[in-house]
C-alpha positions, 0 to 999 in steps of 0.5 A: 500500500502506497504511503503519500506525503504532501510536498506542496499546498496552496489555496484560492477562492475555490479551495485548497490544492495539494501536491502529494507524492508516493516517491515514484509519482506526484499527484494533484488533489483538490480539497478532500477530493481524490487524485485529479491528475498524476505524473510518474517521476521517471516518465513524466509524459506517460499517462498513469491513469487508465481514464486518461489513457482511454481518452487517447483513443480519440487519436485513432479517429482523428489521426490528422488533427492539427488543433486540440481544445482541452476543457480542464487542465489539471496537472497537464497530463493530457497536454503533455501526452498529446505533445509527445505524440505529435510535435506539430499539434497546437493545444488550447487549454481552458482552466478556471484556476490560475494556481492549477496552471502554476502547479502544472508548470512548477510541479508536473513538467508542463512546458511553457511553449508556443504550441500551448495556449492556456486560457484562465477562464470558465470553460462553460463560458469559453466554449460558447464562443471559442475564438477558433474551432478545433479538431479534437475537444477533450472535456475533463471537468470535475469538482471535488464531489463529481460532475459539474451541473453545467456539463450535464446540460443540453446547451453544453452538448450543442456548444461542443458541437459548434466548437469543432471543425468538420469531422472533429471529435469530442472526448468526455470523461464522465462517471456515474458518481456511484449512482448506478446510472450516467447522469448525462443525456447521451441520446441528445448528444447523439442527436446533436452530433448525428452519430453514435457514441463510443464508450469505454468503462475504465478500471477507476469507474470513469466512463469515457465517451468519444463521438464524431461530429457528423461522422461515425467513428468505426471502433472495429478492432481489426481495422485499427489494431496497427495504428493502436499498436503504433500509438500505444508504443509511442505513448507507452500505454496499452492502447490496443487493449483499450481499443478492444474494450471500446463499444458503440452505445446500445 
């Protein structure tokens, strides 16, 4: 059993932020909440949580993506992994809390570079009128106690659709909050995007939803195995195994 010790603590208007370590990894936590993001010290670009690894399946369906929008930065693990996979990808990240941004740079090796633009803003306001459209949109927005209510609204689904380029892809991190059902209107999301959602349930209990804007991502494992193997090797994650767990919503 891992023993955690605190190496940094700060606070802002929204509460406390902690950086913990178990000697091998650093973790970012919010208040009394669980681990929000993590970094393996000897492989700082590697995704250590399965739910973030599963979100990278989107690269199989948008292999030519040039721009990505991240709603929720956390410790920057998704941004770093995307950078390691593609040295031309441009990323915009929207994060509510400046101190989260500072921690990502100071403790989790998030680079300061021209390819990463960080907006300190409310993600739900930003997504209503983003300055440009993106090829991929990753949504990872949580409070201490679970999903933010605005994420569950129908207007948010429409805003995500409008923020994507043609043939763009939306990737959302959800969980059932222990309720036994998903408090998210996937049927309406599919109506807006005119395609079926792909789902994967991770070992942590997260539900990752991937859906294409006006195109149906084909999760057929055989067709995508070669690309999944290549990307999985580059990212050092079991992407082929995760691909085999991906299902079209019934």
